[in-house]
Short mmCIF file of the C-alpha atoms (twelve columns), coordinates in Angstrom:
data_MODEL
# 
_entry.id   MODEL 
# 
loop_
_atom_site.group_PDB 
_atom_site.id 
_atom_site.type_symbol 
_atom_site.label_atom_id 
_atom_site.label_alt_id 
_atom_site.label_comp_id 
_atom_site.label_asym_id 
_atom_site.label_seq_id 
_atom_site.Cartn_x 
_atom_site.Cartn_y 
_atom_site.Cartn_z 
_atom_site.pdbx_PDB_model_num 
ATOM 1   C CA . UNK A 1   13.704 15.838  11.496  1 
ATOM 2   C CA . UNK A 2   17.121 15.615  13.443  1 
ATOM 3   C CA . UNK A 3   16.149 14.827  17.037  1 
ATOM 4   C CA . UNK A 4   17.651 17.435  19.257  1 
ATOM 5   C CA . UNK A 5   20.000 16.883  22.802  1 
ATOM 6   C CA . UNK A 6   16.622 18.627  24.419  1 
ATOM 7   C CA . UNK A 7   14.028 15.788  23.497  1 
ATOM 8   C CA . UNK A 8   17.308 13.561  24.700  1 
ATOM 9   C CA . UNK A 9   17.275 15.215  27.950  1 
ATOM 10  C CA . UNK A 10  13.167 15.197  28.447  1 
ATOM 11  C CA . UNK A 11  13.073 11.443  27.537  1 
ATOM 12  C CA . UNK A 12  15.607 10.854  30.124  1 
ATOM 13  C CA . UNK A 13  14.454 13.140  32.873  1 
ATOM 14  C CA . UNK A 14  17.588 14.991  33.069  1 
ATOM 15  C CA . UNK A 15  18.852 18.314  32.099  1 
ATOM 16  C CA . UNK A 16  20.393 19.234  28.535  1 
ATOM 17  C CA . UNK A 17  24.177 19.975  30.762  1 
ATOM 18  C CA . UNK A 18  24.001 16.277  32.190  1 
ATOM 19  C CA . UNK A 19  23.174 15.075  28.672  1 
ATOM 20  C CA . UNK A 20  26.189 17.125  27.039  1 
ATOM 21  C CA . UNK A 21  28.351 15.934  30.062  1 
ATOM 22  C CA . UNK A 22  27.689 12.304  29.424  1 
ATOM 23  C CA . UNK A 23  27.851 12.428  25.623  1 
ATOM 24  C CA . UNK A 24  30.916 14.737  25.111  1 
ATOM 25  C CA . UNK A 25  32.582 12.783  28.214  1 
ATOM 26  C CA . UNK A 26  33.227 16.106  30.058  1 
ATOM 27  C CA . UNK A 27  32.264 15.628  33.150  1 
ATOM 28  C CA . UNK A 28  31.301 13.153  36.104  1 
ATOM 29  C CA . UNK A 29  27.551 11.868  35.804  1 
ATOM 30  C CA . UNK A 30  26.267 8.703   37.929  1 
ATOM 31  C CA . UNK A 31  26.925 5.329   36.384  1 
ATOM 32  C CA . UNK A 32  22.887 4.351   36.182  1 
ATOM 33  C CA . UNK A 33  22.087 8.019   34.769  1 
ATOM 34  C CA . UNK A 34  25.017 7.801   32.484  1 
ATOM 35  C CA . UNK A 35  23.621 4.066   31.221  1 
ATOM 36  C CA . UNK A 36  20.235 5.691   30.861  1 
ATOM 37  C CA . UNK A 37  21.085 8.791   28.629  1 
ATOM 38  C CA . UNK A 38  23.069 6.554   26.188  1 
ATOM 39  C CA . UNK A 39  20.179 4.289   25.802  1 
ATOM 40  C CA . UNK A 40  17.542 6.813   25.575  1 
ATOM 41  C CA . UNK A 41  19.959 8.963   22.524  1 
ATOM 42  C CA . UNK A 42  20.241 5.385   20.960  1 
ATOM 43  C CA . UNK A 43  16.779 4.484   20.943  1 
ATOM 44  C CA . UNK A 44  15.758 8.396   19.446  1 
ATOM 45  C CA . UNK A 45  18.813 7.932   17.155  1 
ATOM 46  C CA . UNK A 46  20.326 11.011  18.316  1 
ATOM 47  C CA . UNK A 47  23.383 12.580  16.231  1 
ATOM 48  C CA . UNK A 48  25.441 15.129  17.585  1 
ATOM 49  C CA . UNK A 49  25.762 18.280  15.860  1 
ATOM 50  C CA . UNK A 50  29.533 18.068  15.008  1 
ATOM 51  C CA . UNK A 51  29.694 21.730  14.481  1 
ATOM 52  C CA . UNK A 52  28.004 23.056  17.076  1 
ATOM 53  C CA . UNK A 53  29.890 20.039  19.387  1 
ATOM 54  C CA . UNK A 54  33.179 21.870  18.086  1 
ATOM 55  C CA . UNK A 55  32.139 25.156  18.604  1 
ATOM 56  C CA . UNK A 56  31.570 24.299  22.477  1 
ATOM 57  C CA . UNK A 57  34.605 22.277  22.991  1 
ATOM 58  C CA . UNK A 58  36.610 24.627  20.550  1 
ATOM 59  C CA . UNK A 59  37.988 21.025  19.135  1 
ATOM 60  C CA . UNK A 60  36.702 19.651  15.436  1 
ATOM 61  C CA . UNK A 61  37.910 16.119  16.709  1 
ATOM 62  C CA . UNK A 62  40.118 15.760  13.562  1 
ATOM 63  C CA . UNK A 63  43.510 15.460  13.071  1 
ATOM 64  C CA . UNK A 64  45.316 16.842  9.800   1 
ATOM 65  C CA . UNK A 65  48.308 14.510  7.917   1 
ATOM 66  C CA . UNK A 66  50.025 16.186  4.952   1 
ATOM 67  C CA . UNK A 67  52.098 12.874  3.234   1 
ATOM 68  C CA . UNK A 68  54.506 13.445  -0.130  1 
ATOM 69  C CA . UNK A 69  52.521 10.467  -1.642  1 
ATOM 70  C CA . UNK A 70  49.852 7.852   -0.844  1 
ATOM 71  C CA . UNK A 71  51.307 4.782   -3.435  1 
ATOM 72  C CA . UNK A 72  52.867 2.254   -1.887  1 
ATOM 73  C CA . UNK A 73  53.337 -0.106  1.039   1 
ATOM 74  C CA . UNK A 74  55.793 2.421   2.943   1 
ATOM 75  C CA . UNK A 75  52.918 4.849   2.802   1 
ATOM 76  C CA . UNK A 76  50.455 2.543   3.215   1 
ATOM 77  C CA . UNK A 77  51.943 1.187   6.478   1 
ATOM 78  C CA . UNK A 78  52.541 4.917   7.930   1 
ATOM 79  C CA . UNK A 79  48.774 5.740   7.599   1 
ATOM 80  C CA . UNK A 80  47.830 2.681   9.117   1 
ATOM 81  C CA . UNK A 81  50.030 3.514   12.188  1 
ATOM 82  C CA . UNK A 82  48.808 7.258   11.935  1 
ATOM 83  C CA . UNK A 83  45.099 5.955   11.889  1 
ATOM 84  C CA . UNK A 84  45.444 3.558   14.398  1 
ATOM 85  C CA . UNK A 85  47.052 6.162   17.197  1 
ATOM 86  C CA . UNK A 86  44.235 8.542   16.049  1 
ATOM 87  C CA . UNK A 87  40.922 5.737   16.929  1 
ATOM 88  C CA . UNK A 88  43.101 5.071   20.084  1 
ATOM 89  C CA . UNK A 89  42.814 8.675   21.350  1 
ATOM 90  C CA . UNK A 90  39.309 9.226   19.180  1 
ATOM 91  C CA . UNK A 91  40.287 11.403  16.709  1 
ATOM 92  C CA . UNK A 92  39.553 11.193  12.983  1 
ATOM 93  C CA . UNK A 93  41.806 11.667  10.202  1 
ATOM 94  C CA . UNK A 94  41.987 14.349  7.376   1 
ATOM 95  C CA . UNK A 95  44.198 13.188  4.774   1 
ATOM 96  C CA . UNK A 96  46.248 14.979  2.010   1 
ATOM 97  C CA . UNK A 97  48.755 14.123  -0.610  1 
ATOM 98  C CA . UNK A 98  51.019 17.252  -1.712  1 
ATOM 99  C CA . UNK A 99  53.263 15.655  -4.311  1 
ATOM 100 C CA . UNK A 100 55.931 17.830  -2.595  1 
ATOM 101 C CA . UNK A 101 55.072 20.689  -4.933  1 
ATOM 102 C CA . UNK A 102 55.181 23.856  -2.758  1 
ATOM 103 C CA . UNK A 103 51.795 25.398  -4.149  1 
ATOM 104 C CA . UNK A 104 50.107 22.274  -3.832  1 
ATOM 105 C CA . UNK A 105 51.649 22.004  -0.287  1 
ATOM 106 C CA . UNK A 106 50.614 25.531  0.434   1 
ATOM 107 C CA . UNK A 107 47.226 24.630  -1.108  1 
ATOM 108 C CA . UNK A 108 46.588 21.743  1.250   1 
ATOM 109 C CA . UNK A 109 47.724 23.700  4.469   1 
ATOM 110 C CA . UNK A 110 45.231 26.384  3.841   1 
ATOM 111 C CA . UNK A 111 42.249 24.147  3.245   1 
ATOM 112 C CA . UNK A 112 43.181 22.592  6.582   1 
ATOM 113 C CA . UNK A 113 43.003 25.617  8.564   1 
ATOM 114 C CA . UNK A 114 39.895 25.642  10.640  1 
ATOM 115 C CA . UNK A 115 39.418 22.125  10.116  1 
ATOM 116 C CA . UNK A 116 41.702 20.007  12.304  1 
ATOM 117 C CA . UNK A 117 43.261 20.568  15.740  1 
ATOM 118 C CA . UNK A 118 46.687 19.149  14.915  1 
ATOM 119 C CA . UNK A 119 49.138 18.103  11.875  1 
ATOM 120 C CA . UNK A 120 51.182 15.758  11.301  1 
ATOM 121 C CA . UNK A 121 53.494 16.811  7.662   1 
ATOM 122 C CA . UNK A 122 55.715 14.664  6.345   1 
ATOM 123 C CA . UNK A 123 57.437 16.130  3.444   1 
ATOM 124 C CA . UNK A 124 61.216 15.654  3.083   1 
ATOM 125 C CA . UNK A 125 61.518 18.618  0.505   1 
ATOM 126 C CA . UNK A 126 59.464 21.017  2.573   1 
ATOM 127 C CA . UNK A 127 60.796 24.437  3.848   1 
ATOM 128 C CA . UNK A 128 60.026 25.496  7.197   1 
ATOM 129 C CA . UNK A 129 59.315 28.436  6.071   1 
ATOM 130 C CA . UNK A 130 56.211 27.564  4.073   1 
ATOM 131 C CA . UNK A 131 54.748 26.002  7.299   1 
ATOM 132 C CA . UNK A 132 55.578 29.145  9.223   1 
ATOM 133 C CA . UNK A 133 53.396 30.927  6.903   1 
ATOM 134 C CA . UNK A 134 50.407 28.957  6.179   1 
ATOM 135 C CA . UNK A 135 49.584 27.554  9.867   1 
ATOM 136 C CA . UNK A 136 48.274 29.561  12.680  1 
ATOM 137 C CA . UNK A 137 51.049 29.968  15.682  1 
ATOM 138 C CA . UNK A 138 48.502 28.107  17.647  1 
ATOM 139 C CA . UNK A 139 48.063 24.684  15.619  1 
ATOM 140 C CA . UNK A 140 50.239 21.883  17.298  1 
ATOM 141 C CA . UNK A 141 52.354 20.539  14.479  1 
ATOM 142 C CA . UNK A 142 54.527 17.194  14.326  1 
ATOM 143 C CA . UNK A 143 57.254 17.499  11.212  1 
ATOM 144 C CA . UNK A 144 57.828 13.867  9.813   1 
ATOM 145 C CA . UNK A 145 61.468 13.334  8.515   1 
ATOM 146 C CA . UNK A 146 61.621 16.956  7.386   1 
ATOM 147 C CA . UNK A 147 65.039 18.238  6.238   1 
ATOM 148 C CA . UNK A 148 65.397 21.598  8.766   1 
ATOM 149 C CA . UNK A 149 65.752 20.979  12.582  1 
ATOM 150 C CA . UNK A 150 63.473 23.779  13.895  1 
ATOM 151 C CA . UNK A 151 62.522 24.660  17.104  1 
ATOM 152 C CA . UNK A 152 59.296 25.923  16.087  1 
ATOM 153 C CA . UNK A 153 57.458 22.481  15.516  1 
ATOM 154 C CA . UNK A 154 57.489 19.063  17.340  1 
ATOM 155 C CA . UNK A 155 59.765 16.345  15.213  1 
ATOM 156 C CA . UNK A 156 60.275 12.757  14.561  1 
ATOM 157 C CA . UNK A 157 62.782 11.194  12.102  1 
ATOM 158 C CA . UNK A 158 64.442 8.159   10.955  1 
ATOM 159 C CA . UNK A 159 68.141 7.457   11.481  1 
ATOM 160 C CA . UNK A 160 68.645 7.608   7.942   1 
ATOM 161 C CA . UNK A 161 72.168 7.914   8.207   1 
ATOM 162 C CA . UNK A 162 72.890 5.432   10.467  1 
ATOM 163 C CA . UNK A 163 70.972 2.643   8.935   1 
ATOM 164 C CA . UNK A 164 72.539 3.205   5.371   1 
ATOM 165 C CA . UNK A 165 76.104 3.306   7.208   1 
ATOM 166 C CA . UNK A 166 75.829 -0.086  8.957   1 
ATOM 167 C CA . UNK A 167 74.359 -1.973  5.917   1 
ATOM 168 C CA . UNK A 168 77.092 -0.492  3.514   1 
ATOM 169 C CA . UNK A 169 79.547 -1.465  6.354   1 
ATOM 170 C CA . UNK A 170 78.101 -4.748  6.617   1 
ATOM 171 C CA . UNK A 171 78.214 -5.320  2.850   1 
ATOM 172 C CA . UNK A 172 82.319 -4.302  3.147   1 
ATOM 173 C CA . UNK A 173 82.910 -6.395  6.023   1 
ATOM 174 C CA . UNK A 174 81.691 -9.556  3.988   1 
ATOM 175 C CA . UNK A 175 84.613 -8.866  1.545   1 
ATOM 176 C CA . UNK A 176 82.847 -6.588  -0.947  1 
ATOM 177 C CA . UNK A 177 84.813 -3.741  -2.086  1 
ATOM 178 C CA . UNK A 178 82.759 -2.474  -5.380  1 
ATOM 179 C CA . UNK A 179 79.475 -1.401  -3.535  1 
ATOM 180 C CA . UNK A 180 77.299 0.625   -5.949  1 
ATOM 181 C CA . UNK A 181 74.471 2.657   -4.737  1 
ATOM 182 C CA . UNK A 182 71.039 3.526   -6.491  1 
ATOM 183 C CA . UNK A 183 70.091 6.762   -4.661  1 
ATOM 184 C CA . UNK A 184 66.998 8.517   -4.023  1 
ATOM 185 C CA . UNK A 185 65.488 11.763  -5.411  1 
ATOM 186 C CA . UNK A 186 68.436 14.378  -5.023  1 
ATOM 187 C CA . UNK A 187 66.306 17.294  -3.097  1 
ATOM 188 C CA . UNK A 188 64.726 14.421  -0.971  1 
ATOM 189 C CA . UNK A 189 66.034 14.964  2.704   1 
ATOM 190 C CA . UNK A 190 65.902 10.804  3.636   1 
ATOM 191 C CA . UNK A 191 67.824 10.146  0.340   1 
ATOM 192 C CA . UNK A 192 70.486 12.928  0.827   1 
ATOM 193 C CA . UNK A 193 70.914 11.163  4.576   1 
ATOM 194 C CA . UNK A 194 71.036 7.554   3.229   1 
ATOM 195 C CA . UNK A 195 73.840 8.356   0.539   1 
ATOM 196 C CA . UNK A 196 75.453 10.119  3.134   1 
ATOM 197 C CA . UNK A 197 75.777 7.184   5.440   1 
ATOM 198 C CA . UNK A 198 76.913 5.226   2.291   1 
ATOM 199 C CA . UNK A 199 79.578 7.528   1.727   1 
ATOM 200 C CA . UNK A 200 80.718 7.309   5.238   1 
ATOM 201 C CA . UNK A 201 81.040 3.506   5.356   1 
ATOM 202 C CA . UNK A 202 83.001 3.556   2.483   1 
ATOM 203 C CA . UNK A 203 85.451 5.892   3.743   1 
ATOM 204 C CA . UNK A 204 85.593 4.303   7.226   1 
ATOM 205 C CA . UNK A 205 86.103 0.731   5.176   1 
ATOM 206 C CA . UNK A 206 88.884 2.047   3.247   1 
ATOM 207 C CA . UNK A 207 87.128 2.036   -0.355  1 
ATOM 208 C CA . UNK A 208 87.869 4.846   -2.662  1 
ATOM 209 C CA . UNK A 209 84.205 6.357   -3.699  1 
ATOM 210 C CA . UNK A 210 83.542 5.882   -7.804  1 
ATOM 211 C CA . UNK A 211 81.140 8.398   -9.193  1 
ATOM 212 C CA . UNK A 212 80.097 5.632   -11.897 1 
ATOM 213 C CA . UNK A 213 79.293 3.226   -8.736  1 
ATOM 214 C CA . UNK A 214 76.766 6.028   -7.920  1 
ATOM 215 C CA . UNK A 215 73.598 5.707   -9.819  1 
ATOM 216 C CA . UNK A 216 70.274 8.453   -9.535  1 
ATOM 217 C CA . UNK A 217 67.013 7.041   -8.700  1 
ATOM 218 C CA . UNK A 218 63.581 8.255   -7.654  1 
ATOM 219 C CA . UNK A 219 62.686 5.429   -5.030  1 
ATOM 220 C CA . UNK A 220 61.140 3.438   -7.745  1 
ATOM 221 C CA . UNK A 221 61.052 0.168   -8.964  1 
ATOM 222 C CA . UNK A 222 62.040 1.753   -12.443 1 
ATOM 223 C CA . UNK A 223 64.891 3.435   -10.881 1 
ATOM 224 C CA . UNK A 224 66.511 0.248   -9.586  1 
ATOM 225 C CA . UNK A 225 65.747 -1.379  -13.132 1 
ATOM 226 C CA . UNK A 226 67.434 1.160   -15.205 1 
ATOM 227 C CA . UNK A 227 69.930 1.409   -12.495 1 
ATOM 228 C CA . UNK A 228 71.118 -2.269  -12.936 1 
ATOM 229 C CA . UNK A 229 71.599 -2.073  -16.524 1 
ATOM 230 C CA . UNK A 230 74.110 0.955   -16.348 1 
ATOM 231 C CA . UNK A 231 76.107 -0.439  -13.456 1 
ATOM 232 C CA . UNK A 232 76.136 -4.238  -15.580 1 
ATOM 233 C CA . UNK A 233 77.917 -2.068  -18.504 1 
ATOM 234 C CA . UNK A 234 80.253 -0.946  -16.840 1 
ATOM 235 C CA . UNK A 235 83.835 -2.550  -17.575 1 
ATOM 236 C CA . UNK A 236 84.091 -4.064  -13.835 1 
ATOM 237 C CA . UNK A 237 80.442 -4.354  -12.286 1 
ATOM 238 C CA . UNK A 238 79.980 -3.991  -8.816  1 
ATOM 239 C CA . UNK A 239 79.491 -7.011  -6.363  1 
ATOM 240 C CA . UNK A 240 77.313 -5.245  -4.179  1 
ATOM 241 C CA . UNK A 241 74.087 -3.215  -4.449  1 
ATOM 242 C CA . UNK A 242 72.942 -0.868  -1.816  1 
ATOM 243 C CA . UNK A 243 69.727 0.696   -2.726  1 
ATOM 244 C CA . UNK A 244 67.917 3.803   -1.327  1 
ATOM 245 C CA . UNK A 245 64.781 2.120   -0.062  1 
ATOM 246 C CA . UNK A 246 63.301 -1.370  -0.939  1 
ATOM 247 C CA . UNK A 247 61.283 -0.710  -4.202  1 
ATOM 248 C CA . UNK A 248 64.348 0.516   -5.615  1 
ATOM 249 C CA . UNK A 249 66.336 -2.582  -4.663  1 
ATOM 250 C CA . UNK A 250 63.130 -4.730  -5.672  1 
ATOM 251 C CA . UNK A 251 63.717 -3.238  -9.128  1 
ATOM 252 C CA . UNK A 252 67.481 -3.846  -9.059  1 
ATOM 253 C CA . UNK A 253 66.571 -7.500  -8.423  1 
ATOM 254 C CA . UNK A 254 64.160 -7.872  -11.523 1 
ATOM 255 C CA . UNK A 255 67.074 -6.574  -13.886 1 
ATOM 256 C CA . UNK A 256 69.733 -8.600  -12.313 1 
ATOM 257 C CA . UNK A 257 67.113 -11.690 -12.805 1 
ATOM 258 C CA . UNK A 258 66.398 -11.117 -16.297 1 
ATOM 259 C CA . UNK A 259 70.505 -10.258 -17.002 1 
ATOM 260 C CA . UNK A 260 71.193 -13.839 -15.659 1 
ATOM 261 C CA . UNK A 261 73.352 -12.415 -12.806 1 
ATOM 262 C CA . UNK A 262 72.547 -14.479 -9.718  1 
ATOM 263 C CA . UNK A 263 71.788 -13.146 -6.347  1 
ATOM 264 C CA . UNK A 264 73.712 -13.021 -4.282  1 
ATOM 265 C CA . UNK A 265 76.352 -15.289 -5.912  1 
ATOM 266 C CA . UNK A 266 77.450 -12.738 -8.440  1 
ATOM 267 C CA . UNK A 267 75.725 -9.588  -6.622  1 
ATOM 268 C CA . UNK A 268 74.767 -9.107  -3.516  1 
ATOM 269 C CA . UNK A 269 71.400 -6.515  -2.693  1 
ATOM 270 C CA . UNK A 270 70.301 -5.007  -0.137  1 
ATOM 271 C CA . UNK A 271 67.449 -1.941  0.404   1 
ATOM 272 C CA . UNK A 272 66.182 0.340   2.889   1 
ATOM 273 C CA . UNK A 273 62.605 0.166   4.942   1 
ATOM 274 C CA . UNK A 274 62.116 -3.341  5.289   1 
ATOM 275 C CA . UNK A 275 58.552 -3.304  3.614   1 
ATOM 276 C CA . UNK A 276 56.559 -6.278  4.288   1 
ATOM 277 C CA . UNK A 277 56.974 -8.150  0.951   1 
ATOM 278 C CA . UNK A 278 61.080 -7.899  1.182   1 
ATOM 279 C CA . UNK A 279 60.824 -11.240 3.464   1 
ATOM 280 C CA . UNK A 280 58.667 -13.043 0.731   1 
ATOM 281 C CA . UNK A 281 61.081 -12.143 -2.440  1 
ATOM 282 C CA . UNK A 282 63.218 -14.862 -3.415  1 
ATOM 283 C CA . UNK A 283 65.952 -14.558 -2.623  1 
ATOM 284 C CA . UNK A 284 64.555 -12.753 0.280   1 
ATOM 285 C CA . UNK A 285 65.668 -9.241  0.407   1 
ATOM 286 C CA . UNK A 286 68.341 -7.828  3.174   1 
ATOM 287 C CA . UNK A 287 66.827 -4.188  4.591   1 
ATOM 288 C CA . UNK A 288 67.748 -1.766  6.989   1 
ATOM 289 C CA . UNK A 289 64.193 -1.941  9.235   1 
ATOM 290 C CA . UNK A 290 62.634 1.111   9.965   1 
ATOM 291 C CA . UNK A 291 59.521 0.300   12.025  1 
ATOM 292 C CA . UNK A 292 57.387 1.823   9.777   1 
ATOM 293 C CA . UNK A 293 53.875 1.353   11.302  1 
ATOM 294 C CA . UNK A 294 55.568 2.509   14.338  1 
ATOM 295 C CA . UNK A 295 56.510 5.803   12.377  1 
ATOM 296 C CA . UNK A 296 52.784 6.803   12.153  1 
ATOM 297 C CA . UNK A 297 52.042 5.709   15.455  1 
ATOM 298 C CA . UNK A 298 54.486 7.782   17.337  1 
ATOM 299 C CA . UNK A 299 54.103 10.959  15.430  1 
ATOM 300 C CA . UNK A 300 50.401 10.746  15.854  1 
ATOM 301 C CA . UNK A 301 50.690 9.987   19.421  1 
ATOM 302 C CA . UNK A 302 53.033 13.022  19.629  1 
ATOM 303 C CA . UNK A 303 50.775 15.330  18.040  1 
ATOM 304 C CA . UNK A 304 47.752 14.178  20.572  1 
ATOM 305 C CA . UNK A 305 49.791 14.833  23.155  1 
ATOM 306 C CA . UNK A 306 50.515 18.586  21.576  1 
ATOM 307 C CA . UNK A 307 46.896 19.075  21.274  1 
ATOM 308 C CA . UNK A 308 45.749 17.901  24.565  1 
ATOM 309 C CA . UNK A 309 48.930 19.801  26.339  1 
ATOM 310 C CA . UNK A 310 47.547 23.272  25.019  1 
ATOM 311 C CA . UNK A 311 50.094 25.464  27.193  1 
ATOM 312 C CA . UNK A 312 53.052 23.434  26.614  1 
ATOM 313 C CA . UNK A 313 56.049 25.496  25.070  1 
ATOM 314 C CA . UNK A 314 58.854 23.359  24.674  1 
ATOM 315 C CA . UNK A 315 59.748 21.256  21.572  1 
ATOM 316 C CA . UNK A 316 59.952 17.468  21.607  1 
ATOM 317 C CA . UNK A 317 62.519 15.973  19.061  1 
ATOM 318 C CA . UNK A 318 62.402 12.137  18.269  1 
ATOM 319 C CA . UNK A 319 64.944 9.846   16.605  1 
ATOM 320 C CA . UNK A 320 63.473 6.608   15.527  1 
ATOM 321 C CA . UNK A 321 66.473 3.953   15.488  1 
ATOM 322 C CA . UNK A 322 66.694 1.575   12.628  1 
ATOM 323 C CA . UNK A 323 68.292 -2.169  12.634  1 
ATOM 324 C CA . UNK A 324 69.581 -4.558  9.770   1 
ATOM 325 C CA . UNK A 325 67.812 -7.284  8.969   1 
ATOM 326 C CA . UNK A 326 69.853 -9.724  6.829   1 
ATOM 327 C CA . UNK A 327 68.395 -12.179 4.624   1 
ATOM 328 C CA . UNK A 328 69.558 -14.252 1.403   1 
ATOM 329 C CA . UNK A 329 70.092 -11.318 -1.073  1 
ATOM 330 C CA . UNK A 330 73.307 -10.162 0.623   1 
ATOM 331 C CA . UNK A 331 75.007 -13.556 1.025   1 
ATOM 332 C CA . UNK A 332 75.281 -13.564 4.421   1 
ATOM 333 C CA . UNK A 333 72.387 -14.643 6.118   1 
ATOM 334 C CA . UNK A 334 71.525 -13.701 9.775   1 
ATOM 335 C CA . UNK A 335 68.166 -12.133 10.938  1 
ATOM 336 C CA . UNK A 336 67.776 -8.862  13.204  1 
ATOM 337 C CA . UNK A 337 71.253 -7.620  13.503  1 
ATOM 338 C CA . UNK A 338 72.224 -4.366  14.978  1 
ATOM 339 C CA . UNK A 339 72.116 -1.324  13.363  1 
# 
């Protein structure tokens, strides 16, 4: 039989209310009494009734996270940051992947209703109206890299435009005039901002854009591999390649190696995100650094504040800066340049 809070109180010689204050950390109790209650609860193997505790505190102790995918180093690092920050605040996570399908997003949001105290949503395709239609107004939420600017939710975004612009400008400054880009998926907000940064840097460097040097992609290694084959088939191939993320850059470097094109001697390569494996490639990959772990941690810290400040009405909008990490793959090695 499950041990009840009344049995703990009787064994410790205190009231049920005192036990509740100690176990829920909801009020002051003398140190000796608090230690005795915790010792007795441990000896009796008392397990709090989660449902009853949630009702009494009007909290579930759980925060929801909705991500577009769970695969790859980028999302692993985001989740690690989210989880570490949630643990520090003594919350558990309920995690779901939406795969950017509107029906799946709506189903995930509906499934989390009543089960979480707040929600972090990272879905670069999402329509804010979908959120408004599926979330209670009282539920705190933080939008992570969502396309629309909205006053309804707290937001946290990455400076995708500035990071891409700085990397392409760096390539141009080192003599490259034919700079190709492997784009991310068309509807993706991050991908669009990185493409915008690429084009802005070309214009500022006085380089005429060429449609043939912009190749579609989808943030995968396969996309980078396929794109390089197309680019090498051009009458005048590019001398530099900027990939919309590191996974794409890794696929591109594999195709270049297979084709016998030396990196960076014959083609410079740079990516975006600076995932952990980037520094261990040969040659090591230049990239736009996003503090991925910090991205997750900041989003969770922002959500915890929103949950704890129930009557806060103003919304917080943050942008996470980027920086350049220049390694061997682009032929102009210098660590931690400005972005």
